N, C-alpha and C positions, 0 to 999 in steps of 0.2 A: 430249344432251351440250352442244349449242350453246346451248340455253336455260339450262342450268346455268351455262355460262361467262358468258353475258350477265348473268344474275342476280348472279353473283359479282363481275363488273366494276361493276355498279350499286351493289352493297353496299359495295365498296371505295371507290368514288367518293363515296358518301354518307358513309361513315366519315371519309374525308379531309376532306370539306367540313365535317362537324360538328366535327372536331378543330381545323381552321383557324379556324372561326367562334368557338369557345370561346377559342382563343388570341388572336384579334383583340379580343374583348371584354375579356379580361384586360389586354391592352396599352392599350386605349383608355380604360378606366376612370380611370386616373390623369390622363390628358390631359384628359378631360371634367371631372374634379374640379378640375384647375388652372384651366381656363377658367371654371368655375362660381364658384370662389373669387375669381377676379379681378373678378367683377361684384358681389360682396357688400359690405355695409358692415362696418366692424370688429366691430360687435355680432353680425352674422350668421355670422362666420367659424367660430365654434365651436358654432353651433346645430345642431339635428338636421336642418335643411333641406339637402338635397343641392343644390338650385338656389335662387338668391336670390328673394325675393318681388318685389323691384324690381331690374331690371337696371341697375346704375350704370356706364354706359359712360364716365363722367367719370374713373373710376379710371385709365383708360389715359392720358388727358391729364395727370393728376396724377403718374402714374408717370414720364412722360417729363420733366416739368418739375421734379420734386422732386430729381432727380440730373442731372448734366451728361450726359444720355443721348447727345446727338449728338457731344459731345466724345469720349466713350468709343467710340462707333461709328466715328469717324474713326481713333482709335488702333487699333481692331481691324482696320480695313481697311488701315492702314499696315503692320501685321504680316502680314495675310492675303495680300495681293496678291504681295509678293516671295516669301513662303514657297510659294505655289502655283507660281509660275514656277520657283523653285529646285528644289523637290521633283520636279515633273514632268519638267523637263529633265534634271537630274542623274541621276535614277533611270532615265530612258530611255537616256541615254548609257552608263551602267554596264551596263544590260541588253543594249544593242547589243554591247558588248564581250564579254559572256559568251555571247551567242547566235551571234555570227558569227566571232569571232577564236579561233584555236587557239594557245595558248602554254603553256609549261611550268608546271605547278602550277595549272592552271586549275580542275580539279575540287576540289583541296584548298582553294584560295582561295574557291571558291563554297560549299563546306561550312562554312568558317569564317564566311562572310557569313551563312549560314542559322543558324549556331549563335548568332549575336548576338541573334537573336529570343528566345532562351531567357533572356537576361539581363533582369531587371526594371529599370525605370527608376531605382529607388531605389539601385541599385548605382553608377551613374554620376552621380547627382545631385550629391553633395558634391564629387567631383573637378572636375566641370564648373563648379560654382559658384565654387570656389577659383580655377580658371583664369581665368574671366571677371572675377572680382574683381581679380586681379592685373593684368590689362590694362585695368582701368578701365571695363568695359562694364556694370557693375551699375547699375540704375535707368535703363537705356536699352533700346531695342527690339532692339539688335544680337544679344544672346544668343538671342533668340527667332527671328531671321531667318537669320543667317549659317550655322548648322549645316545648314539645308535645302539649301544649295548644294554639300554634300559627300557625295553619294551618294543622298540622298533616302529612305533607309530600306530595310532588307533585304527586307521584305515587298513593297514597291513594286517593287524591282528584280526579285525573283522573279516577280511577277505579269506584268510587261512582258516579261521574258526568256522566259517560257513561251509567250507569244503570238508573239513574234518568231521563235521556233524553228519555228512552224508556217507562217511565210511562206516560199514556195519560194525557194531560193537562185538559181534561174534569173533572177529579177528583178535580183538583185545583179550576176550575171554579165553580163546584158544591158546594164545601166547602166555597168558597168566597161568593156565593149567599146566603148561610145559615148564613152569618155574621162572618165567621172565619177570623181571621187576618192572615197575612203572617207567623207569628211565629207559630200560631196554625196549619196552613196547614203543616208547616215543621215538627212539633212535632207529630201531630196526623195522618197525611196522608203519608208524604214522608218517615219519618223514619221507620214506621212499614213495608211499602212496600219495603224498601231498605235493608231488613235484610240480604239477601245473600251476597252482596258486603261488608256490614259492618262486617259480620262474617269473611269474607276473610281478611279484614284489621285487624281484631282482632287477627287472627292467625298469620299473618305476624308480627304484633307488638309484640305478645307474644314470638314468636321465636327470634325476634331481641333483645328484652330486656333480656330474659332468658339466652341467649347465649352470651350476650354482654361482651366482655373482654376489648376492647379498651377504652370505655367511663369510666367505673369505674377505670381503671388503670390510666387514666389521672387525674381524679378529686378527687379520694379517696386516702388519704394518711394513715389514721389510720386503723390498722388491724381490729378494732372493727366495722368499716363501710364497710368491704369487702362484696362483693356479692359472690354467689356460684361459678361463673366463675373465680373470682380472688382467691377464696379459694382453687381451685385445685392446684394453684402454691405453696401452703404450703407443698405439698408432695415432692417438689423438694428441696433437701438439698444442702449443699455446695459441697459435694463429691459424692453423689449418689441420685438416684430417686427411690422412692418406687413404682415401676410400678404396682404391683398387687393392692395396696391400691388406687393408682391414677385411675386405670381402674374401680375399684369398685365404687369409688365416681362418676366417669364419667357416669356409667350406672345408678346410682341413680338420677343424675341430668338430664339424658336424658329421663327417664321414663315419667315425667309429659308432656314434649313436645310431645312425641309419643301419649300419651293418648288424649291430646287435639286435635291433628290432626285427629286421627281416629274417635273420637266422632263427630267432626264438619266437616268432610271431605265432606259430602253431600252439606252443604251450601257453603263450600269453592269452590268446583268444579262448583256449580251452579252460584255463584257470579262471578267467573273468566270467565266462558264460555259465560254467558249472557252479561256481560260488554264488552267482546272482540267482540261480534257479533253486538253490537249496533253501528251504524254509527253516524258520526257527530263530 
């Protein structure tokens, strides 16, 4: 019986490893194709060769200089940094209220908050655009930044709230007995202990803002205000597309997101797993 169990475990482990390997290959093939295309000449892009005969690393320097790459990078960072701060802080503050305060209608309000995740972005897109247009914020970064300071998103609130519910209340009571206010308990006790889900929210937010194409496309009209995601469209001409330059710029834009994920993946996985395992 023991031998059969060991063999069954080995078979299950091998099957899991095989499925994960196939999945990894399927995911990596487009990435390898993008990298390969970024090193080809325009004549080789549509050839049968998967890899270029000569690796043209100059494509990367041409991709950076053919568009105002660093200007678009600065615009992206101008949007990204405030959105990160606003999203993480406001979602943590809302999560703290749902996790630690008891008030009338709390459950109903939380259910309404979760229900907003079922609304697609297209439903609120036009009303929000009309509102920002009426107050004169179109063609500025404000419509992409200011909303992040008002809640931080239902999923982010849910994720951090689930984690905070798992933190013992005795810590709050001990801090309160020492004379700490609710605000001090939040900033000195709850925030430091909630680092894993906050890092997970930060990664989600970073990925969303860094790769966001729809938001800047709607609100930014001037090419000087373009972000990196919008800047990629500059490689598309009226009659042709410079695929090798486009792929080179895509790889350059992709690198920071990959670095951030691999550096913070420990906290990311911890935050997701612990928050998902917490009941309530």
